[in-house]
Every structure is written in structure tokens, then in C-alpha cells.
C-alpha positions as CSV (number, residue, x, y, z in Angstrom):
1,X,17.1,23.5,24.6
2,X,17.0,26.9,23.0
3,X,17.8,28.7,19.7
4,X,21.4,28.4,20.2
5,X,21.5,24.9,20.6
6,X,19.3,24.1,17.6
7,X,21.3,26.4,15.5
8,X,24.4,24.3,16.1
9,X,22.8,21.2,14.3
10,X,23.5,21.1,10.6
11,X,20.4,18.7,10.0
12,X,17.9,21.7,10.6
13,X,19.1,23.9,7.7
14,X,19.7,20.8,5.7
15,X,15.9,19.6,6.3
16,X,14.7,23.1,5.5
17,X,16.8,23.2,2.3
18,X,15.5,19.9,1.2
19,X,11.7,21.2,1.8
20,X,12.4,24.5,0.0
21,X,14.0,22.7,-3.0
22,X,11.2,20.1,-3.4
23,X,8.2,22.1,-2.0
24,X,6.4,22.1,-5.3
25,X,7.5,18.6,-6.6
26,X,6.6,16.9,-3.4
27,X,3.9,19.1,-2.3
28,X,5.5,20.1,0.8
29,X,4.6,23.0,3.1
30,X,6.6,26.3,2.4
31,X,8.5,27.7,5.4
32,X,11.8,29.2,6.2
33,X,14.5,27.8,8.6
34,X,13.3,30.1,11.3
35,X,9.7,28.7,10.9
36,X,11.2,25.1,11.3
37,X,13.2,26.1,14.4
38,X,10.1,27.8,16.0
39,X,8.0,24.6,15.2
40,X,10.6,22.3,16.8
41,X,10.7,24.6,19.9
42,X,7.1,25.6,20.4
43,X,5.1,24.0,23.2
44,X,1.9,23.0,21.4
45,X,0.0,23.3,24.8
46,X,1.2,27.0,25.4
47,X,-1.5,29.6,25.9
48,X,-1.6,32.8,24.1
49,X,-0.3,34.0,20.8
50,X,-2.7,31.3,19.2
51,X,-1.9,32.3,15.5
52,X,1.8,31.7,15.8
53,X,1.6,28.8,18.3
54,X,-1.0,26.9,16.4
55,X,0.8,27.6,13.1
56,X,4.2,26.1,14.6
57,X,2.2,23.3,16.2
58,X,0.7,22.5,12.8
59,X,3.8,22.7,10.7
60,X,5.5,19.5,11.8
61,X,2.5,17.2,11.5
62,X,1.6,18.7,8.0
63,X,5.4,18.3,6.9
64,X,5.5,14.7,8.1
65,X,2.2,13.7,6.6
66,X,3.4,15.2,3.2
67,X,6.6,13.4,3.3
68,X,5.0,10.1,4.4
69,X,2.3,10.3,1.5
70,X,5.3,10.4,-1.1
71,X,6.9,7.3,0.3
72,X,6.4,4.1,-1.9
73,X,6.0,1.8,1.2
74,X,2.9,3.8,2.1
75,X,1.6,4.6,-1.3
76,X,-1.5,2.3,-1.0
77,X,-2.8,3.9,2.2
78,X,-1.5,7.4,1.6
79,X,-5.0,8.8,1.5
80,X,-5.7,7.7,5.0
81,X,-2.6,9.5,6.5
82,X,-3.5,12.7,8.5
83,X,-2.1,14.9,11.1
84,X,-4.3,13.1,13.7
85,X,-3.0,9.5,13.0
86,X,0.4,10.0,11.2
87,X,2.3,8.6,14.0
88,X,1.4,4.9,13.5
89,X,2.3,5.2,9.9
90,X,5.7,6.9,10.8
91,X,6.4,4.2,13.1
92,X,5.7,1.5,10.4
93,X,7.8,3.2,7.8
94,X,10.8,3.7,10.2
95,X,10.6,0.0,11.3
96,X,10.9,-1.1,7.8
97,X,13.5,1.5,6.5
98,X,15.8,1.4,9.5
99,X,15.9,-2.5,9.2
100,X,16.6,-2.1,5.5
101,X,19.5,0.4,6.2
102,X,20.6,-1.3,9.2
103,X,20.5,1.8,11.3
104,X,19.2,2.4,14.9
105,X,15.5,3.3,14.8
106,X,15.1,6.7,16.5
107,X,11.3,6.3,16.7
108,X,11.3,2.8,18.3
109,X,9.2,3.6,21.4
110,X,5.6,4.3,22.4
111,X,6.4,8.0,23.1
112,X,4.3,10.4,21.0
113,X,6.4,12.4,18.5
114,X,5.8,15.8,20.1
115,X,7.1,14.4,23.5
116,X,10.3,13.1,22.2
117,X,13.6,14.9,22.9
118,X,14.4,17.6,20.4
119,X,17.5,15.9,19.0
120,X,15.5,12.8,18.3
121,X,12.8,14.7,16.5
122,X,15.4,16.4,14.2
123,X,16.9,13.1,13.4
124,X,13.3,11.6,12.5
125,X,12.8,14.4,10.2
126,X,16.2,14.1,8.5
127,X,15.7,10.3,8.1
128,X,12.2,10.9,6.7
129,X,13.6,13.3,4.0
130,X,16.1,10.6,2.9
131,X,13.5,8.0,2.9
132,X,11.3,10.1,0.7
133,X,14.2,10.0,-1.9
134,X,13.8,6.3,-2.3
135,X,10.5,6.6,-4.1
136,X,10.2,5.9,-7.8
137,X,9.1,9.3,-8.7
138,X,12.4,10.9,-7.7
139,X,14.3,10.2,-10.8
140,X,11.7,11.6,-12.9
141,X,11.6,14.7,-10.8
142,X,15.3,15.2,-10.7
143,X,15.4,15.4,-14.3
144,X,13.9,19.0,-14.0
145,X,16.6,20.1,-11.6
146,X,19.9,21.6,-12.3
147,X,22.6,19.5,-10.6
148,X,24.2,22.4,-8.9
149,X,20.8,23.2,-7.2
150,X,20.7,19.9,-5.8
151,X,24.4,19.4,-4.7
152,X,25.3,20.9,-1.3
153,X,28.9,22.0,-1.0
154,X,30.6,24.7,1.2
155,X,30.9,28.1,-0.6
156,X,34.3,28.6,0.8
157,X,36.8,28.2,3.6
158,X,39.1,30.4,5.9
159,X,42.6,30.0,7.0
160,X,41.6,27.9,10.0
161,X,40.1,25.2,7.6
162,X,36.5,26.1,8.7
163,X,34.0,25.7,6.0
164,X,31.1,28.1,5.0
165,X,27.7,26.9,4.1
166,X,24.7,28.6,2.5
167,X,21.8,26.4,2.2
168,X,19.2,28.9,1.2
169,X,17.6,32.1,2.4
170,X,19.3,34.8,4.5
171,X,21.7,32.7,6.7
172,X,25.4,31.9,6.4
173,X,26.7,28.9,8.5
174,X,30.3,28.1,9.5
175,X,31.6,24.5,10.1
176,X,34.4,24.5,12.6
177,X,36.4,21.2,12.9
178,X,37.5,20.0,16.4
179,X,40.5,17.7,16.5
180,X,39.7,14.2,17.3
181,X,43.4,13.0,17.4
182,X,44.1,12.8,13.8
183,X,45.0,15.4,11.1
184,X,42.4,14.5,8.4
185,X,38.9,16.1,8.6
186,X,37.4,12.5,8.7
187,X,39.0,12.2,12.1
188,X,37.5,15.3,13.5
189,X,34.1,16.4,14.7
190,X,32.5,19.6,13.6
191,X,30.6,22.3,15.3
192,X,28.1,24.4,13.5
193,X,27.1,28.0,14.1
194,X,25.2,30.8,12.2
195,X,27.5,33.6,11.4
196,X,25.3,35.7,9.3
197,X,21.8,36.6,10.6
198,X,21.3,40.1,9.4
199,X,22.4,42.2,6.3
200,X,25.0,43.9,8.5
201,X,26.6,40.4,9.4
202,X,27.1,39.7,5.7
203,X,28.7,43.1,5.0
204,X,30.9,42.8,8.2
205,X,32.2,39.4,7.1
206,X,33.0,40.7,3.7
207,X,34.8,43.6,5.1
208,X,36.7,41.3,7.5
209,X,37.9,39.2,4.6
210,X,38.6,42.3,2.4
211,X,42.3,42.9,3.5
212,X,43.2,39.0,4.1
213,X,46.5,37.8,2.6
214,X,45.1,34.2,2.8
215,X,44.2,32.8,-0.7
216,X,41.2,30.8,0.7
217,X,39.7,33.8,2.4
218,X,40.3,36.1,-0.7
219,X,38.3,33.6,-2.7
220,X,35.5,33.4,0.0
221,X,35.5,37.4,0.0
222,X,35.3,37.7,-3.8
223,X,32.5,35.0,-3.8
224,X,30.5,37.1,-1.2
225,X,30.9,40.3,-3.0
226,X,29.9,39.1,-6.5
227,X,27.4,36.4,-5.7
228,X,25.6,37.3,-2.4
229,X,26.0,41.0,-1.2
230,X,24.2,42.3,-4.4
231,X,21.1,40.0,-3.8
232,X,21.1,39.8,0.1
233,X,18.9,43.0,0.7
234,X,16.2,41.7,-1.6
235,X,16.4,38.3,0.2
236,X,15.7,39.9,3.5
237,X,13.0,42.2,2.0
238,X,11.1,39.3,0.5
239,X,11.4,37.3,3.6
240,X,10.1,40.0,5.8
241,X,7.1,40.6,3.3
242,X,6.2,36.9,3.3
243,X,6.3,36.9,7.2
244,X,4.0,40.0,7.4
245,X,1.5,38.7,4.7
246,X,1.3,35.4,6.7
247,X,0.4,37.4,10.0
248,X,-1.7,40.2,8.6
249,X,-3.4,39.0,5.5
250,X,-5.0,36.0,7.4
251,X,-8.7,36.1,7.2
252,X,-10.9,36.1,10.3
253,X,-12.3,32.8,9.3
254,X,-8.7,31.4,9.4
255,X,-8.0,32.9,12.8
256,X,-11.3,31.3,14.1
257,X,-10.2,28.0,12.5
258,X,-6.8,28.3,14.2
259,X,-8.2,29.1,17.5
260,X,-10.5,26.0,17.1
261,X,-7.5,23.8,16.1
262,X,-5.6,25.2,19.2
263,X,-8.4,24.1,21.5
264,X,-8.7,20.7,19.5
265,X,-4.9,20.1,20.1
266,X,-5.2,20.7,23.7
267,X,-8.5,18.6,24.0
268,X,-6.5,15.7,22.2
269,X,-3.6,16.0,24.5
270,X,-6.0,15.9,27.5
271,X,-7.8,12.9,25.9
272,X,-4.3,11.1,25.6
273,X,-3.7,11.9,29.2
274,X,-7.0,10.6,30.4
275,X,-6.5,7.3,28.2
276,X,-3.1,6.9,29.8
277,X,-4.6,7.4,33.2
278,X,-7.5,4.8,32.6
279,X,-4.9,2.3,31.3
280,X,-2.8,2.9,34.4
281,X,-5.8,2.4,36.6
282,X,-6.9,-0.7,34.8
283,X,-3.4,-2.2,35.1
284,X,-3.5,-1.3,38.8
285,X,-6.9,-2.8,39.2
286,X,-5.7,-6.0,37.5
287,X,-2.7,-6.1,39.8
288,X,-4.9,-5.8,42.8
289,X,-7.3,-8.2,41.5
290,X,-4.5,-10.7,40.9
291,X,-3.1,-10.0,44.4
292,X,-6.6,-10.7,46.0
293,X,-7.0,-13.9,43.9
294,X,-3.5,-15.1,45.2
295,X,-4.4,-14.3,48.8
296,X,-7.7,-16.3,48.3
297,X,-5.9,-19.2,46.9
298,X,-3.4,-19.2,49.6
299,X,-6.0,-19.0,52.3
300,X,-7.9,-21.8,50.5
301,X,-4.8,-23.9,50.3
302,X,-4.1,-23.5,53.9
303,X,-7.6,-24.3,54.8
304,X,-7.4,-27.5,52.6
305,X,-4.1,-28.4,54.4
306,X,-5.6,-27.9,57.7
307,X,-8.6,-30.1,56.8
308,X,-6.4,-32.7,55.4
309,X,-4.1,-32.7,58.4
310,X,-7.3,-33.0,60.8
311,X,-8.5,-35.9,58.6
312,X,-5.3,-37.7,58.9
313,X,-5.3,-37.1,62.7
314,X,-8.7,-38.6,63.1
315,X,-8.0,-41.5,60.8
316,X,-4.9,-42.3,62.9
317,X,-6.9,-42.0,66.2
318,X,-9.6,-44.4,64.9
319,X,-6.8,-46.8,63.9
320,X,-5.4,-46.6,67.4
321,X,-8.8,-47.2,69.0
322,X,-9.5,-50.1,66.7
323,X,-6.2,-51.7,67.5
324,X,-6.7,-51.2,71.2
325,X,-10.2,-52.9,71.1
326,X,-8.7,-55.9,69.2
327,X,-6.1,-56.3,71.8
328,X,-8.7,-56.5,74.5
């Protein structure tokens, strides 16, 4: 999997938008879509670039812990949930909620979260965001939000029927529909892609639509020119400033802490592997012991059968001798 694959899944910007919208209300980590993509793709065991690698490795556990602590089903034990033990609470919540919603449980295995397929991780995160909205505090929290900021809708369409989506930040996504045999959108599957990464991408798209004779594309052009292009440069500037601040204003003590956490992550993984190996060896020892016991029992049974056969033969021989003596 690479960035091209992950950018074709609508759930990723949807998760990032959810966390951006409710970061303060739900006390969630603050990050961009790019940060989430890097965290999902980052190998937590990789050497080098400790700051970025450990930041990415920490983001998902911290996000999951924050979401779990806000779920009513775990409210009484929320203070005990941490990045080191969150997986057992995540499994517990998913067993309950997936049964409640009658959906397949994507975390119904003993595999560690970080070892799951990328698509499964994303599905778990999306479900977890949905489960967080079941909590009682949500109704009160929503009263402080404008309805338009919560509702996600396409900002426009083109002549091909493709939808254009802006979740938040500096990216623009396009949803293309692939025919599934019917004429309605409900009978079609969709393919997502990022069409605006840079300021130039936004300008080029607006210029492309400028001379269009299609009403939908004219509406999209006008929306881009009036509501997006004037603010896009500042969005990119603020985004770059935040990323620089995160990299260069980090104190030395934090760098040392991150380095130690990187070592801790690797040590924890080594410990998990060691425990798995020990469990495997114990299982093999039990199987060997069981096999040995079976062999011993079989040999004992064979010996008993042999002795019993010999005893029967001797008794038969004595009866014959006794019968022979009496006949004399």
C-alpha cells in the first residue's frame, strides 16, 4: 500500500474531518489529513527519523485512546485506558457495538492493531468515530455547532456527474462513479482521488472550468472563485507554519522523550514477539509431552496385553495337565 492507494479511500479524509471538527469538544489530537496518512503508513519499527516516525507511531494510539475514553460503554473505566493497553478495550467496545448494529466486527481477531491490514485499520477508525457519536454528551455538544459545519455535502458537480468534496484543509477530492449496471448513483460504485494538492492545482481547476458551457461546471467554477481561491493561500501558509513549528520548536527534552519512546516501542514489540515464541514453545512442549504419554500408555497397554495373554496360556496349559493327570 502507498499514498496513492490510501488517498482513494473516502474514509481517511472523513476521519480527519471528524477529528478536526470535534478536536476541542472531544479532546482529540490535532492533525492534518497528511498526518493521518503518514501515521497509517508508518512502520513503527523503522529506524532513523525518530521524531517523525515516533510522532506518527504515537498518533493512532493517542487518537484511539481519546475516542475510547469518550464512549459511554467504557465511561467507568476510561481512566484506565492508555496507549499501552487500549487494544483490549477496543476489542470489548467493538464486540458490543458491532453486535448492537448487526455489522461484521473488523477487530474480531487476536492480531495486534498495528499488524492489521491497512484497510482494516481505516475501517476500525471510521467505526470508532461513529461509535463516539452514540455518547450522551454529543447532543449537548452539537448545540454549539452550526448545522452546515457538521453536514458534509459535495461542493459541486461536473458534466460527467462526478462529485467534488472539500472536507477541510487544503485538499479537494473528486468522487467518480463507476457503472454497476444501473442508471442511478445508488447502483454505481465510486472511486475517489485527490485532484487539488497545491495552490496551483486549485487555480488550474478554476481556469479549466472558466470557459465551460455546462451549468454544473459554471456553478462549481463560481463557487471556487468566490469561496475558496481567496482563502487557499492562507490555508497553505498556516499549514506549513504549523508543520514547521512542530518540527523546529520541539524542545530537546521532548526529542529525548521521543527517542526513549521509540526505544520503548521497539522493546514492547520485541517483548510481544518473545512472549509469542514462548507460548509457541510451551504449546510444542505440551504436544511433545502428550505424544510421549500416548506412547508410554500404548507400550504399557501392549505389555499388559502380553502378560494377560501369557497368563491365559499358562492357565490353559495347567488345565490340560490336570485333565491329563485325572484321565490316568
